[in-house]
C-alpha positions, -999 to 999 in steps of 0.1 A, spaced: 337 -530 285 357 -506 309 356 -534 336 372 -558 312 397 -535 302 407 -529 338 409 -565 345 433 -571 315 455 -541 327 457 -557 362 469 -590 345 494 -573 325 511 -559 357 529 -594 359 551 -583 328 570 -562 354 572 -582 384 604 -601 374 589 -633 384 572 -645 352 581 -650 315 556 -649 285 561 -662 252 535 -646 229 528 -655 192 505 -628 176 491 -631 141 500 -600 119 465 -596 108 457 -587 146 477 -555 140 452 -544 113 420 -555 128 402 -523 138 392 -527 174 385 -493 189 397 -471 159 429 -457 146 439 -439 181 433 -473 199 452 -493 174 481 -468 176 482 -471 213 483 -507 213 510 -508 187 531 -484 206 527 -504 237 538 -536 219 569 -516 203 577 -504 240 573 -537 254 594 -558 230 624 -551 249 613 -564 281 633 -595 295 598 -610 306 584 -611 271 594 -630 239 572 -615 212 567 -634 179 546 -620 152 532 -645 128 534 -629 92 501 -630 74 517 -651 47 536 -673 70 529 -712 65 520 -730 97 525 -767 91 499 -794 104 476 -768 122 441 -756 114 430 -721 127 424 -721 164 411 -694 187 435 -676 209 445 -692 241 468 -688 272 488 -717 287 497 -712 324 523 -733 342 557 -733 330 567 -764 310 542 -785 330 510 -768 322 483 -765 346 457 -750 327 446 -734 293 424 -704 292 402 -693 264 382 -662 264 350 -663 243 325 -636 236 301 -644 264 324 -663 289 357 -681 290 368 -717 294 396 -731 316 409 -765 305 429 -787 329 424 -822 314 460 -836 307 451 -847 272 436 -813 262 467 -796 278 490 -814 257 469 -807 223 472 -770 232 509 -772 239 515 -791 207 493 -762 188 515 -736 204 545 -756 195 534 -756 158 526 -718 160 560 -712 174 578 -725 144 566 -696 120 569 -662 138 594 -637 134 611 -621 164 636 -592 170 643 -568 141 619 -585 118 590 -582 144 598 -547 149 594 -540 113 562 -555 111 551 -533 141 564 -501 125 547 -509 92 515 -515 111 521 -482 130 526 -463 99 494 -476 85 473 -466 115 489 -432 114 474 -425 81 439 -437 88 415 -408 93 398 -407 128 361 -406 126 337 -394 151 
């Protein structure tokens, strides 16, 4: 597990290089899925709060009650390539998948477009982050 964390941290450095831009849609329920305990969750949410002002990041949070039209639940995915996608990356429990076939790329771009119609941004997203932070601040830490 530590090697995976280190790899993800290296990938996140591009948030600060000034050469990339990321449009992220995060489901509100992810703010409450207890991965690592309250301390880890607080740290993750604090990092999101701190990075929402980065010019390289557009963070949208999909409220748990938001209606997403014409889309069934899909696993998380990353689209690489600006406007003209070169690949889609999906991390699985035991491996990962890279998709490069044009029809599949177009399908994932369409899915992201549909997901992008429902999230909140700016002050509304910050409000959801503060609400989740307040929740995790009250959860007792268990050893």
